[in-house]
LUMTORRO-505619 format. One record per atom (N, C-alpha, C): atom name; x, y, z. Coordinates in nm, 2 decimals. Example, Ala and Ser with C-alpha at 12.3 -4.5 7.8 and 13.67 -1.06 7.14 Angstrom:
2
(N,(1.32,-0.57,0.78))
(CA,(1.23,-0.45,0.78))
(C,(1.32,-0.33,0.78))
(N,(1.28,-0.22,0.71))
(CA,(1.37,-0.11,0.71))
(C,(1.29,0.00,0.79))
END
This chain:
179
(N,(0.08,-0.12,0.00))
(CA,(0.00,0.00,0.00))
(C,(0.09,0.12,0.00))
(N,(0.06,0.21,-0.09))
(CA,(0.13,0.34,-0.10))
(C,(0.06,0.45,-0.02))
(N,(0.14,0.52,0.06))
(CA,(0.08,0.62,0.14))
(C,(0.11,0.76,0.08))
(N,(0.00,0.83,0.06))
(CA,(0.01,0.97,0.01))
(C,(-0.04,1.07,0.11))
(N,(-0.08,1.19,0.06))
(CA,(-0.14,1.28,0.15))
(C,(-0.28,1.25,0.18))
(N,(-0.32,1.26,0.30))
(CA,(-0.46,1.23,0.34))
(C,(-0.54,1.36,0.33))
(N,(-0.66,1.35,0.28))
(CA,(-0.75,1.47,0.26))
(C,(-0.78,1.52,0.40))
(N,(-0.80,1.66,0.41))
(CA,(-0.83,1.72,0.54))
(C,(-0.98,1.70,0.57))
(N,(-1.07,1.71,0.48))
(CA,(-1.21,1.69,0.51))
(C,(-1.26,1.58,0.42))
(N,(-1.36,1.50,0.48))
(CA,(-1.42,1.39,0.40))
(C,(-1.57,1.39,0.43))
(N,(-1.64,1.33,0.35))
(CA,(-1.78,1.30,0.37))
(C,(-1.80,1.16,0.41))
(N,(-1.82,1.13,0.53))
(CA,(-1.82,1.00,0.59))
(C,(-1.93,0.91,0.52))
(N,(-2.05,0.96,0.51))
(CA,(-2.16,0.88,0.46))
(C,(-2.14,0.84,0.32))
(N,(-2.09,0.93,0.24))
(CA,(-2.06,0.90,0.09))
(C,(-1.95,0.79,0.08))
(N,(-1.84,0.81,0.16))
(CA,(-1.73,0.72,0.15))
(C,(-1.77,0.58,0.21))
(N,(-1.85,0.58,0.31))
(CA,(-1.90,0.45,0.37))
(C,(-1.99,0.38,0.28))
(N,(-2.08,0.45,0.21))
(CA,(-2.17,0.39,0.11))
(C,(-2.09,0.32,0.00))
(N,(-1.98,0.38,-0.03))
(CA,(-1.90,0.32,-0.14))
(C,(-1.79,0.23,-0.09))
(N,(-1.78,0.21,0.04))
(CA,(-1.68,0.12,0.10))
(C,(-1.54,0.16,0.06))
(N,(-1.50,0.28,0.08))
(CA,(-1.37,0.34,0.04))
(C,(-1.27,0.32,0.16))
(N,(-1.15,0.29,0.12))
(CA,(-1.04,0.29,0.22))
(C,(-0.94,0.40,0.18))
(N,(-0.91,0.48,0.28))
(CA,(-0.81,0.59,0.26))
(C,(-0.69,0.56,0.34))
(N,(-0.57,0.56,0.28))
(CA,(-0.44,0.54,0.35))
(C,(-0.36,0.66,0.32))
(N,(-0.30,0.72,0.42))
(CA,(-0.22,0.84,0.39))
(C,(-0.15,0.89,0.51))
(N,(-0.08,1.00,0.48))
(CA,(0.00,1.07,0.58))
(C,(-0.05,1.20,0.62))
(N,(-0.03,1.24,0.74))
(CA,(-0.07,1.38,0.78))
(C,(0.05,1.45,0.83))
(N,(0.08,1.57,0.78))
(CA,(0.19,1.65,0.82))
(C,(0.17,1.69,0.97))
(N,(0.27,1.65,1.06))
(CA,(0.25,1.68,1.20))
(C,(0.25,1.83,1.23))
(N,(0.30,1.92,1.15))
(CA,(0.29,2.06,1.17))
(C,(0.14,2.11,1.16))
(N,(0.06,2.03,1.11))
(CA,(-0.09,2.07,1.09))
(C,(-0.17,2.03,1.22))
(N,(-0.11,1.96,1.31))
(CA,(-0.18,1.91,1.43))
(C,(-0.14,2.00,1.55))
(N,(-0.20,2.11,1.57))
(CA,(-0.16,2.21,1.67))
(C,(-0.18,2.16,1.81))
(N,(-0.29,2.10,1.84))
(CA,(-0.31,2.05,1.98))
(C,(-0.22,1.94,2.02))
(N,(-0.18,1.85,1.92))
(CA,(-0.09,1.74,1.95))
(C,(0.05,1.80,1.97))
(N,(0.09,1.90,1.89))
(CA,(0.22,1.96,1.91))
(C,(0.24,2.03,2.04))
(N,(0.13,2.08,2.10))
(CA,(0.13,2.15,2.23))
(C,(0.15,2.04,2.34))
(N,(0.12,1.92,2.32))
(CA,(0.12,1.81,2.42))
(C,(0.25,1.74,2.42))
(N,(0.33,1.75,2.31))
(CA,(0.46,1.68,2.30))
(C,(0.57,1.77,2.27))
(N,(0.69,1.71,2.27))
(CA,(0.81,1.79,2.23))
(C,(0.82,1.80,2.08))
(N,(0.80,1.69,2.01))
(CA,(0.82,1.69,1.86))
(C,(0.77,1.56,1.80))
(N,(0.79,1.55,1.67))
(CA,(0.75,1.43,1.60))
(C,(0.86,1.37,1.52))
(N,(0.87,1.24,1.51))
(CA,(0.97,1.18,1.43))
(C,(0.90,1.13,1.30))
(N,(0.88,1.21,1.20))
(CA,(0.81,1.17,1.08))
(C,(0.66,1.20,1.08))
(N,(0.60,1.17,0.97))
(CA,(0.45,1.20,0.96))
(C,(0.37,1.10,1.03))
(N,(0.24,1.13,1.05))
(CA,(0.14,1.05,1.11))
(C,(0.09,0.96,1.00))
(N,(0.09,0.83,1.02))
(CA,(0.03,0.73,0.92))
(C,(-0.11,0.70,0.96))
(N,(-0.20,0.70,0.86))
(CA,(-0.34,0.68,0.89))
(C,(-0.40,0.58,0.78))
(N,(-0.48,0.48,0.83))
(CA,(-0.56,0.40,0.75))
(C,(-0.70,0.41,0.79))
(N,(-0.79,0.45,0.71))
(CA,(-0.93,0.47,0.75))
(C,(-1.01,0.40,0.65))
(N,(-1.09,0.30,0.70))
(CA,(-1.18,0.22,0.61))
(C,(-1.32,0.26,0.64))
(N,(-1.39,0.31,0.54))
(CA,(-1.53,0.35,0.55))
(C,(-1.62,0.24,0.50))
(N,(-1.72,0.21,0.58))
(CA,(-1.81,0.11,0.53))
(C,(-1.94,0.12,0.61))
(N,(-2.04,0.04,0.57))
(CA,(-2.17,0.03,0.64))
(C,(-2.17,-0.11,0.71))
(N,(-2.21,-0.11,0.84))
(CA,(-2.22,-0.24,0.91))
(C,(-2.35,-0.31,0.87))
(N,(-2.37,-0.42,0.94))
(CA,(-2.49,-0.50,0.91))
(C,(-2.62,-0.44,0.95))
(N,(-2.62,-0.34,1.03))
(CA,(-2.74,-0.26,1.07))
(C,(-2.75,-0.13,1.00))
(N,(-2.67,-0.11,0.90))
(CA,(-2.68,0.01,0.82))
(C,(-2.61,0.14,0.87))
(N,(-2.53,0.12,0.98))
(CA,(-2.46,0.24,1.04))
(C,(-2.34,0.27,0.94))
(N,(-2.31,0.40,0.94))
(CA,(-2.19,0.44,0.87))
(C,(-2.07,0.44,0.96))
(N,(-1.97,0.35,0.93))
(CA,(-1.86,0.32,1.02))
(C,(-1.73,0.36,0.96))
(N,(-1.64,0.40,1.05))
(CA,(-1.50,0.43,1.01))
(C,(-1.41,0.35,1.10))
(N,(-1.34,0.25,1.04))
(CA,(-1.24,0.18,1.11))
(C,(-1.10,0.25,1.09))
(N,(-1.05,0.30,1.20))
(CA,(-0.93,0.39,1.18))
(C,(-0.81,0.34,1.26))
(N,(-0.70,0.33,1.19))
(CA,(-0.57,0.30,1.25))
(C,(-0.48,0.42,1.23))
(N,(-0.42,0.46,1.34))
(CA,(-0.34,0.58,1.34))
(C,(-0.21,0.54,1.42))
(N,(-0.09,0.58,1.36))
(CA,(0.03,0.56,1.43))
(C,(0.13,0.67,1.40))
(N,(0.22,0.70,1.50))
(CA,(0.32,0.80,1.49))
(C,(0.43,0.77,1.59))
(N,(0.55,0.83,1.57))
(CA,(0.66,0.84,1.66))
(C,(0.67,0.98,1.72))
(N,(0.65,0.99,1.85))
(CA,(0.65,1.13,1.91))
(C,(0.77,1.14,2.00))
(N,(0.81,1.26,2.03))
(CA,(0.91,1.29,2.13))
(C,(0.84,1.35,2.25))
(N,(0.85,1.29,2.37))
(CA,(0.78,1.34,2.49))
(C,(0.89,1.36,2.59))
(N,(0.85,1.42,2.70))
(CA,(0.94,1.44,2.81))
(C,(0.94,1.33,2.91))
(N,(1.05,1.27,2.95))
(CA,(1.06,1.17,3.05))
(C,(1.03,1.23,3.18))
(N,(0.94,1.17,3.26))
(CA,(0.90,1.22,3.38))
(C,(1.00,1.21,3.49))
(N,(1.10,1.12,3.47))
(CA,(1.21,1.10,3.57))
(C,(1.32,1.20,3.55))
(N,(1.37,1.20,3.43))
(CA,(1.50,1.28,3.41))
(C,(1.47,1.41,3.33))
(N,(1.35,1.43,3.28))
(CA,(1.31,1.55,3.21))
(C,(1.38,1.56,3.07))
(N,(1.44,1.46,3.02))
(CA,(1.50,1.46,2.89))
(C,(1.40,1.41,2.79))
(N,(1.43,1.41,2.66))
(CA,(1.34,1.37,2.56))
(C,(1.34,1.22,2.55))
(N,(1.22,1.16,2.51))
(CA,(1.20,1.02,2.50))
(C,(1.12,0.99,2.37))
(N,(1.17,0.90,2.29))
(CA,(1.09,0.87,2.17))
(C,(0.99,0.76,2.21))
(N,(0.86,0.79,2.17))
(CA,(0.75,0.70,2.22))
(C,(0.67,0.67,2.09))
(N,(0.65,0.54,2.06))
(CA,(0.55,0.51,1.96))
(C,(0.41,0.52,2.01))
(N,(0.33,0.58,1.93))
(CA,(0.19,0.60,1.96))
(C,(0.10,0.54,1.85))
(N,(0.01,0.45,1.89))
(CA,(-0.08,0.39,1.79))
(C,(-0.22,0.38,1.85))
(N,(-0.32,0.38,1.76))
(CA,(-0.46,0.37,1.80))
(C,(-0.54,0.30,1.69))
(N,(-0.62,0.21,1.73))
(CA,(-0.72,0.15,1.64))
(C,(-0.86,0.17,1.71))
(N,(-0.95,0.22,1.63))
(CA,(-1.08,0.25,1.68))
(C,(-1.19,0.23,1.57))
(N,(-1.31,0.20,1.62))
(CA,(-1.43,0.20,1.53))
(C,(-1.52,0.32,1.57))
(N,(-1.54,0.40,1.47))
(CA,(-1.62,0.52,1.48))
(C,(-1.75,0.50,1.40))
(N,(-1.86,0.53,1.46))
(CA,(-1.99,0.53,1.39))
(C,(-2.04,0.67,1.38))
(N,(-2.07,0.71,1.26))
(CA,(-2.12,0.84,1.23))
(C,(-2.27,0.86,1.27))
(N,(-2.29,0.96,1.35))
(CA,(-2.43,0.99,1.40))
(C,(-2.46,1.13,1.38))
(N,(-2.58,1.17,1.38))
(CA,(-2.62,1.31,1.37))
(C,(-2.64,1.38,1.50))
(N,(-2.69,1.31,1.60))
(CA,(-2.72,1.37,1.73))
(C,(-2.66,1.30,1.85))
(N,(-2.66,1.37,1.96))
(CA,(-2.61,1.31,2.08))
(C,(-2.70,1.19,2.13))
(N,(-2.83,1.20,2.10))
(CA,(-2.92,1.09,2.14))
(C,(-2.88,0.96,2.06))
(N,(-2.85,0.98,1.93))
(CA,(-2.81,0.86,1.85))
(C,(-2.68,0.80,1.91))
(N,(-2.59,0.89,1.95))
(CA,(-2.46,0.85,2.00))
(C,(-2.48,0.76,2.13))
(N,(-2.58,0.80,2.21))
(CA,(-2.61,0.72,2.33))
(C,(-2.66,0.59,2.31))
(N,(-2.72,0.57,2.19))
(CA,(-2.78,0.44,2.15))
(C,(-2.68,0.34,2.08))
(N,(-2.56,0.38,2.06))
(CA,(-2.46,0.30,1.98))
(C,(-2.42,0.18,2.07))
(N,(-2.39,0.07,2.01))
(CA,(-2.34,-0.05,2.08))
(C,(-2.20,-0.01,2.14))
(N,(-2.16,-0.07,2.24))
(CA,(-2.03,-0.04,2.31))
(C,(-1.91,-0.05,2.22))
(N,(-1.91,-0.13,2.11))
(CA,(-1.79,-0.15,2.03))
(C,(-1.76,-0.02,1.95))
(N,(-1.86,0.07,1.93))
(CA,(-1.84,0.19,1.85))
(C,(-1.82,0.31,1.94))
(N,(-1.74,0.40,1.89))
(CA,(-1.72,0.54,1.95))
(C,(-1.80,0.63,1.86))
(N,(-1.88,0.72,1.92))
(CA,(-1.96,0.81,1.83))
(C,(-1.87,0.92,1.76))
(N,(-1.91,0.94,1.64))
(CA,(-1.86,1.05,1.56))
(C,(-1.97,1.14,1.51))
(N,(-2.00,1.24,1.59))
(CA,(-2.11,1.33,1.55))
(C,(-2.06,1.41,1.43))
(N,(-2.14,1.39,1.32))
(CA,(-2.09,1.45,1.19))
(C,(-2.21,1.50,1.11))
(N,(-2.19,1.62,1.05))
(CA,(-2.29,1.67,0.96))
(C,(-2.25,1.61,0.82))
(N,(-2.25,1.69,0.72))
(CA,(-2.22,1.64,0.59))
(C,(-2.07,1.60,0.58))
(N,(-1.98,1.69,0.62))
(CA,(-1.84,1.66,0.62))
(C,(-1.78,1.66,0.76))
(N,(-1.66,1.59,0.77))
(CA,(-1.59,1.60,0.90))
(C,(-1.45,1.64,0.87))
(N,(-1.38,1.69,0.96))
(CA,(-1.24,1.73,0.95))
(C,(-1.16,1.60,0.99))
(N,(-1.11,1.53,0.89))
(CA,(-1.05,1.40,0.92))
(C,(-0.92,1.42,1.00))
(N,(-0.85,1.53,0.97))
(CA,(-0.72,1.56,1.05))
(C,(-0.75,1.58,1.19))
(N,(-0.86,1.64,1.23))
(CA,(-0.90,1.66,1.37))
(C,(-0.93,1.53,1.44))
(N,(-0.99,1.44,1.36))
(CA,(-1.02,1.30,1.42))
(C,(-0.89,1.23,1.44))
(N,(-0.80,1.24,1.35))
(CA,(-0.67,1.17,1.36))
(C,(-0.60,1.23,1.49))
(N,(-0.60,1.36,1.50))
(CA,(-0.54,1.43,1.61))
(C,(-0.60,1.38,1.74))
(N,(-0.73,1.38,1.75))
(CA,(-0.80,1.33,1.87))
(C,(-0.76,1.19,1.91))
(N,(-0.75,1.10,1.81))
(CA,(-0.71,0.96,1.84))
(C,(-0.56,0.96,1.89))
(N,(-0.47,1.04,1.84))
(CA,(-0.34,1.04,1.89))
(C,(-0.33,1.09,2.03))
(N,(-0.41,1.20,2.05))
(CA,(-0.41,1.26,2.19))
(C,(-0.46,1.16,2.29))
(N,(-0.56,1.08,2.25))
(CA,(-0.62,0.98,2.34))
(C,(-0.52,0.86,2.36))
(N,(-0.43,0.84,2.26))
(CA,(-0.34,0.72,2.27))
(C,(-0.21,0.76,2.34))
(N,(-0.19,0.89,2.37))
(CA,(-0.06,0.92,2.44))
(C,(-0.07,0.86,2.58))
(N,(0.04,0.81,2.63))
(CA,(0.04,0.76,2.76))
(C,(0.04,0.87,2.86))
(N,(-0.02,0.85,2.98))
(CA,(-0.04,0.95,3.08))
(C,(0.10,0.99,3.14))
(N,(0.19,0.89,3.16))
(CA,(0.32,0.91,3.21))
(C,(0.42,0.85,3.12))
(N,(0.53,0.93,3.09))
(CA,(0.63,0.88,3.00))
(C,(0.76,0.88,3.08))
(N,(0.84,0.76,3.07))
(CA,(0.96,0.75,3.14))
(C,(1.05,0.65,3.07))
(N,(1.18,0.67,3.08))
(CA,(1.27,0.57,3.03))
(C,(1.27,0.44,3.11))
(N,(1.30,0.33,3.05))
(CA,(1.30,0.20,3.13))
(C,(1.43,0.19,3.21))
(N,(1.53,0.27,3.18))
(CA,(1.66,0.26,3.24))
(C,(1.65,0.29,3.39))
(N,(1.71,0.21,3.48))
(CA,(1.71,0.24,3.62))
(C,(1.79,0.36,3.66))
(N,(1.88,0.40,3.58))
(CA,(1.96,0.52,3.62))
(C,(1.91,0.64,3.55))
(N,(1.79,0.65,3.51))
(CA,(1.73,0.76,3.43))
(C,(1.75,0.89,3.51))
(N,(1.73,0.90,3.64))
(CA,(1.74,1.02,3.71))
(C,(1.87,1.06,3.76))
(N,(1.98,0.99,3.73))
(CA,(2.11,1.02,3.77))
(C,(2.16,1.16,3.73))
(N,(2.12,1.20,3.61))
(CA,(2.16,1.33,3.55))
(C,(2.10,1.44,3.63))
(N,(1.99,1.43,3.69))
(CA,(1.92,1.54,3.76))
(C,(1.96,1.55,3.90))
(N,(2.04,1.45,3.95))
(CA,(2.09,1.45,4.09))
(C,(1.98,1.41,4.19))
(N,(1.88,1.34,4.15))
(CA,(1.77,1.30,4.24))
(C,(1.83,1.18,4.32))
(N,(1.82,1.20,4.45))
(CA,(1.88,1.10,4.54))
(C,(1.79,1.08,4.66))
(N,(1.80,0.96,4.72))
(CA,(1.72,0.93,4.84))
(C,(1.81,0.96,4.96))
(N,(1.75,0.99,5.07))
(CA,(1.82,1.01,5.20))
(C,(1.81,0.89,5.29))
(N,(1.93,0.84,5.34))
(CA,(1.93,0.73,5.43))
(C,(1.90,0.76,5.57))
(N,(1.92,0.66,5.66))
(CA,(1.89,0.67,5.80))
(C,(1.97,0.77,5.88))
(N,(2.10,0.79,5.84))
(CA,(2.19,0.88,5.91))
(C,(2.20,1.01,5.83))
(N,(2.12,1.04,5.74))
(CA,(2.12,1.16,5.66))
(C,(2.21,1.15,5.54))
(N,(2.28,1.03,5.52))
(CA,(2.36,1.02,5.40))
(C,(2.28,1.01,5.28))
(N,(2.33,1.04,5.17))
(CA,(2.25,1.03,5.04))
(C,(2.28,0.90,4.98))
(N,(2.18,0.84,4.92))
(CA,(2.19,0.72,4.85))
(C,(2.16,0.75,4.70))
(N,(2.26,0.71,4.62))
(CA,(2.24,0.74,4.47))
(C,(2.13,0.65,4.42))
(N,(2.06,0.69,4.32))
(CA,(1.95,0.62,4.27))
(C,(1.99,0.48,4.21))
(N,(2.11,0.47,4.17))
(CA,(2.16,0.35,4.11))
(C,(2.22,0.25,4.21))
(N,(2.21,0.28,4.34))
(CA,(2.26,0.19,4.45))
(C,(2.18,0.06,4.45))
(N,(2.26,-0.06,4.45))
(CA,(2.19,-0.19,4.45))
(C,(2.09,-0.21,4.57))
(N,(2.12,-0.15,4.68))
(CA,(2.03,-0.16,4.80))
(C,(1.90,-0.09,4.77))
(N,(1.90,0.01,4.68))
(CA,(1.78,0.08,4.65))
(C,(1.68,0.00,4.56))
(N,(1.74,-0.11,4.50))
(CA,(1.65,-0.19,4.41))
(C,(1.54,-0.26,4.49))
(N,(1.57,-0.29,4.62))
(CA,(1.47,-0.35,4.71))
(C,(1.37,-0.24,4.75))
(N,(1.24,-0.26,4.72))
(CA,(1.14,-0.15,4.75))
(C,(1.13,-0.13,4.90))
(N,(1.17,-0.23,4.98))
(CA,(1.15,-0.22,5.13))
(C,(1.28,-0.17,5.20))
(N,(1.38,-0.14,5.12))
(CA,(1.50,-0.09,5.19))
(C,(1.48,0.05,5.25))
(N,(1.40,0.13,5.20))
(CA,(1.37,0.26,5.26))
(C,(1.30,0.24,5.39))
(N,(1.20,0.14,5.40))
(CA,(1.13,0.12,5.52))
(C,(1.23,0.06,5.62))
(N,(1.32,-0.02,5.58))
(CA,(1.42,-0.08,5.67))
(C,(1.51,0.03,5.73))
(N,(1.55,0.13,5.64))
(CA,(1.63,0.24,5.69))
(C,(1.55,0.32,5.79))
(N,(1.42,0.34,5.77))
(CA,(1.34,0.42,5.86))
(C,(1.32,0.35,5.99))
(N,(1.30,0.22,5.99))
(CA,(1.28,0.14,6.11))
(C,(1.40,0.13,6.19))
(N,(1.52,0.13,6.12))
(CA,(1.64,0.13,6.19))
(C,(1.70,-0.02,6.20))
(N,(1.64,-0.11,6.12))
(CA,(1.69,-0.24,6.12))
(C,(1.83,-0.25,6.05))
(N,(1.93,-0.29,6.12))
(CA,(2.06,-0.30,6.05))
(C,(2.11,-0.44,6.04))
(N,(2.03,-0.54,6.11))
(CA,(2.07,-0.68,6.10))
(C,(2.01,-0.73,5.97))
(N,(2.07,-0.84,5.93))
(CA,(2.03,-0.91,5.81))
(C,(2.08,-0.83,5.69))
END
């Protein structure tokens, strides 16, 4: 499948009636809300949107969105490359009442004649961003000087092997020095 530019606006009901599949790229500079939530992007956003009608006649969009984003590590405050992907089923509805009657497998997409496809893509990426981002490295915070304080007021570096035991801090507070 060749990815080209994705159209900004589409008519969901027309594309679903024709069972059209759109595959394309969205320029990350066009996604202002996403850019405000992250540090940057590593390449364009890839989108595959399949428009069709389900067995009950609903207008459905099966959407897959993926991107590589740069976010801030919550431990060391440096940048972290994070893959973000989302797969969702959207059903086009006209009113909020219709949205409330959708089966649980569908997310409502309140749409008039046309929708802003880029905004839907941006919404999916924002929802797929993890709440907390951090490196998996145990010494992630060493650069920031984050250290724990021991029982005698001495500092324990974050990479200290005794620190690997989650109960070592409690042991130090209790004053147990045996074992």
